[in-house]
Steps between C-alpha positions, in 0.01 A plus 500: 500500500222364285483122462424322173153434637443875525588565134190603309365250244538735209868550582550125513338465160718773356814341641400159366420644157832682491683180588318307226572772247867497597521121462320521167738768383800288597357198318431705187848647516657156530293367209577799284864484593509130421345558158742780429791291620384204295496710182858613535718392209742332738232238571416427135580137420851504361565131453389141556728228629396159366635191676433127502593189305413577141575297190226619263499871584769761557479786752566750221212373285264480797573857606457624145161330471359595839649842585308703235171393658591614852336806651543676832793567727678298765211566739205475261597224253254209512713196590218258416484636145877478466489138616222420253697660217802280569289187544341565160838445333541151347683250724459716815310304766521730799628848582562673835534881478650720772586868529864603547527851643507759359414428134546139398306175486636150553332203333573138591386265223434129483479346155300197397704180474349292221479130589245377244286591202129525568208434268482413133616653177458768380422654840797349678592684820754452776481366854726630776649319798199599714256332264380835361422547131655813351519674164841539337680429176555123508792552264691660787501183710862418575455132586529276198222264609205567726210263567163585352215506751130565450174488688191699595532868587612550858657154529852587384655466846342157552629380162850628573505327840386174341772531235764550768366198685491265197816600313746328740316168461541511123861616529575192710410292194706726269177638357436875476159651572448753222131591530235475770134579451209525744164460325185688591377178662805472723688226314878513451684422175878490461711507185864391507781644290491190279134564416341242731163603643400377846147531633550546874136531602350713773622574849732709709879466510506205742249297298655575161857441620408164649328399177798613292758327717313170482507535123868591480598210726374253239569699183843346440360151547211563262706661222767230527241243394522655156875542502471869572589743781298770679597752233292307247178596675241647266203535731359382829162525669511482880130563551415130526406376847710182502789591272591702195516476121830570326624521142866485397660630184542336158363158588171651618426223747280579800545356843362555847647521843 
């Protein structure tokens, strides 16, 4: 019996070539079969299931808008393009797309939740709960009153966090924070629902909150000097080192704390 070591080199090469050809043939057959299988009508996308908490879009409308632009079958459809198509719809923040064998797609949607207006008229936009600015019809906002926030591009999340930090302090004095602005130089300005404007100065949340709380602690005392309450506040400037300047309504007296 001949051993493998006795097999001539040319025979070994022929056997190796035959094996490679066979493997290549199998691979080509699998690829061709997969392409053929993928083109079968049974795998054509027959429907899209849309799920998620939606208040500004309906599954029916979403499917009608997105489905005509789909191409490919269950195996070949580009899920990234499908996701992008859904995320291009107003109010849609995020979409997750999955295949459902044999011929359907399932899309889980997350809508933006508007918590504030962003910017200035006439280019007013909306801010979601993650501090992200998004484009949508502001007339579709369901909440009757939202605060108006503004600041440099890319600082929307910082402004929203500062608003959330400051609003409870004002609410404790029965004052409502209606607008908050961050200037290009990093200075904060607040406007209350009664029209009062408060210059809060520069600093992070800890610094600004401490400055504001010191002001609010003495606001009642200061306004009472003129027979008025905190709601009579017209303006205040907290940027002074050793105190603040304040103006109250209709008597137009100024005092300092």
